[in-house]
C-alpha positions, 0 to 999 in steps of 0.5 A: 469824120468831123466832130461837132462836139467842143473841146470840153466833150472831147478830154473825157468820155463822162456816164451817160455820153452819145453813144455816136460821140463815143464811136467817133472817139473811138474809132477815126476814119483812117481806121475806116479805111485801112479795114476797107482796104483789106477787106477789098484785098481779102476778096479777090476770089470770085464772088457773084455776092461780093462788091467793093466796100465803102465808107456808108457800109462802115459808117451807116448812121455814124455807126458801125452795124457791128457796135450797135448789136451790144445795145440793142436787144440780144437775139440767139441768132444775127440773121434774126435782127432782119427778121420779117416778124416785127416782134424780132426784127430791128428796123434799124438794122434793115435800114443800114444794109442788107442781111446779105450784104452785112454777112459778106462784109463779116466774112471778108472783113480784115483789119490787118494784112495778112502777108505782112505777118512777121513769120512765127519764132522771129523777134517781130512775130506778133500773134495778135497781128490780125487785130493789132491796128485795132487795139493800137487804135483803140487804146491810143484814143482811150489815153487821148481822151481819157484823163485818169486819176491819181490813184490806179490799180493794177489786176488781171481779169478774163473776157468769156470766150468758148471758142477754140483758141490756144490763148484761152484760160480755164480758172475753175475758181472764178466767175469767168470760168473760161476765156482770154487773160487781160491785164488792167490798169484801173481806177477805184471807180486798159488791157493787155491780152495774156497770150500764154507762156509765149508771150513777149511780156512772160518770164520769172518777173511776169508781174513786174513786166506787166505792171511797168508796161501799164505804167508807161503812160503815167510817169511823172505824173504823181500817180499811185498805183496799187497792187496784190502780190502776184506783182509786188516786188522790191526791184519793181517798186524801185523802178516805179519810184525812179520814174515818179510813180509811187507804188504800193502792194501786199506781199508774202513775208517769205519773199527776197527783200521782206525785212527779217524782223517783221516776219514774226511780229508781236501783234496781239490784237487785230488792227496793230501793225508795225513798220521799217523803212529804208529811204523811201521803202516801207515794209508793212506787217498788219495784223488782220484775221492774220498777218498782212505784209505790204511795201509802199514807196513815200514821197 
């Protein structure tokens, strides 16, 4: 698809950017061709209502119908967007394609070739194989067009999901109790899906692996990355420093490597603090309602 935006527009997707511009950045014609091929290959069984998918099907008015739905009035059922009731139906959807055509595209839509998936248990087995091209393409375009700020934060989040999937998490104390966990690198102002104990990033240092994975694009750019005690460790801070990323995170006082002199500090007043430094690594304990310990790297 030809992009008529200026060079400045293509460098960043600012708040309030046109929906069509966003869609053009996020989805490329190459992805459409792959979707078209997989959709056609997956529909080899006889079906009187199925015909070969075309680019026009996926790019009606330069937008995927599936993408438009979140930006319109939400209806209880998909078929209601094609309702003849003028107070319910969506005229834009009706002009894009018929309801039957839309349902058939959803029925046969494939992002990746199932025959190419590595067998379970093999080193190359990917639990997200079915949508891997979409994830890689989306992440690549985000990194291409979005310029991260100096300060970054690592945290976890949840995508609300109530279906049946083995990687679904249940966290009763969180606002979103059921869903898919993702690791995120955020600004004060990306995602990696957590697939449970079989995830390739699992292990004794899961938090460390997550941070290093998310910070790969930040090497030697002078970024400052913040995280909580789930992720913080001395080896992680040293690794980040080795490729020009300055880390800072809270830590439990009983963690390996935390100075014993700071484990029982004398901090009578709120706001009092003590520090110890070894090379570029600084350990700090600060008195809030209770002592808060942290590690960070200085230049």
